[in-house]
N, C-alpha and C positions, 0 to 999 in steps of 0.2 A: 413817653412810655410804653404806650401799647405799640407802636409799631416797634420798638426794640425787643417786647416780649412776644409778638409774632414772627419776628424773624427768629428767633431764639427757639421758639417752637416747631417752626419750618427746619431749622437744622438739628433740632433734637430728633425731628419724625424722618429726615434724611438720612440721618447717622442710623439710626434703629434700623429703618429699610435696608441700607448699606450691610450692616452688621447681621442680620436675619438673612439675606441674598449669599450672604458669605458662608454661614453656617450651614445653607441649603447645600451649596456648592460643594462645602468639606465633607460633609454626611453622605451627599450624593458619590463623591469621588471615592470616599470610603467603602462604601457597599458596592461601587464597580471593580473595586480592587481583589475587595473580600470576595466577589463572585469570581472573578478571574482566577483568583486563587485556587478557588473550589475548584473550578474546571480545570486546571492545570494538574491538579492533584488527583481529579477523577482521571484525566489520561494517563498520568504518570502510573496510576496504579492497575492501566489496563496492561494485561500480557499481551506478548508481542502475536500471540495466534489471534485474542480477541481484539487486537488493533487491526490485525490483518482483515479479520471477518466484519468487521464494521463498515468497511467501505462499499458504498452503494453505487454498484457498476452500471445501473439505469442511469442516474444521475450524475455520475464522476466517472465516467469511461478514460482510460488513458488517451491522451489526444496523440500521442505519437508512435511508431515501433518501440522504439527506445525505450517508453513509460509503462508500455504494454509487457516488456519483458522483465523490466525493473520492478513492476508488482507481481508480476509471475516468480520472480526470484524470491521475492518476501514470502509466497506460499510454499516454495520448496525449502526456505530456511525454516519455515515452521515446521514443515514434515518431519524434515532430518534433523533439527537441531532442538525442539521443543519436547517436552512432555504431553504429547496430546493423547485424548480421550478417543475410543472409537468414533465417538460422536464429531469429533472435533475433527477428525483427519477426514471424514465425510463432509462435514461442513467445506473444509477445505477444498476438497476435491471438486464439490459441486461450483465453489466460487474459479476455480482452476476452469472448469468446464464452460464457463461465461466467457473466458477468454479465447475458446477453441474456435475454429472455422466450423460450417455446419458439417462439410465433409470429413472432418476430423472427429465430431461427434459421432457422425454416421457410423463410422469405423470403430468406434468404442462404446458398445452399448454399457447403460449406467449401472446396471447390476453387477456385470463381470469387470468393469473399470474398477469399481471403489475394492472390491476381492483383490485384484490384482494390486491397488494402490496401497491398501491396508499389508498385503504380503510384502511387498516391497519395501515399505516402511520399517516392517519388522526387521526385515533382513539387515536393511542397512544398521539399523541400531545393534542387531547381533551383533555385526562386524566390527561395531565401534568406530565406525565411521561420523565423521562430523564435516558439515559444509562450512570452511573457515573463512572464504573470501569469494567474493563474487566481483567479476569486474564486466561491464556491458561498452560496448563498443561506443564512441562518441555517436551523437547523432549525425555527423557530417559524413562517418563511415558507413552509414546505413547504405544498401544498395538497392533503389527503388527501379522495377522495371514492369514492362507490359509483357504477358503470355496470355494467348487464348482469351482476350476480351477484357483479362483480369488485371488489377494492377497488384503488384507483389513488392513484399520488402527482405531483404536479407542482413540479417544482424548477427556478429558474433558476438561471442559471450565467454568467458574464462572464470572457472571455477579451480578454488584449491580444497581438497578434500583431506582432512587428517586421519589418518589412520594409523594405531599403535607407534605414535611418535614421529610419522613421516607423513610430509607433505605430499599428495599426489596432485599434479595439475590436471587438468579435464579441460578440456574446450568444445563446445557446441556452436552450431550454426542454425539459428533460428528462421524460418519462413513463415513469413504472415500474408496473410490478403484481406484486401479491403474489402468490407461488403457493402450492400445496398446504402446503409446509414454513416458510410465512410469511418468506420471503426475497422482498425487492423486487428483482424484475429488470427491467431496461430493455427497454420495451415499444418505444419509439420517441424521437425528437428533433425540433425544428425549428430551424432557425438563424436568426434575426431580425436578424444583426450586418450589419453590411457587406462582410466575408470570410467565405466559407464556408470551414467547416476539414474538411468532408469526412471527418470520421471514421467509419471502417467499423465 
């Protein structure tokens, strides 16, 4: 009888422990899902401007010329498609400048740059323009070359601009130069389309 009682106690203890472990696992999984849902809701509630500005380029710099231009286009879409405050336009402009090559920065003094940027965005909105489509060339289409001891990348980007019910195509060629940190920086661009985007 004693042996049987001991076995029953062991089985009861084991069952209790398993039950407790299951409860802990279920509660832990529920807490994980709840936290993930909260994070997803927080991300979903961020505006396009907030989401674009939230990227830390010091720790998360785009790795390829294509990724640099894709992120730059996110900034452009915020300028031209979102309702931005002056402060947000300035913050976006500063974020764009983090993608610029040192020579391009030197040619665009910060104060003047921000004044021109705000004027350009205002003009774009007054003309009822909207950037409706962006198409960046594939990574395999990026032209990498050496010149004067530097490594450059040339990449094409197509835009569609809606104005007064009409869709107008515009094409730009971006030139990027790799810096000493192996980051691709925007060296300049040429607009070869029908409408000048005038991105600062």
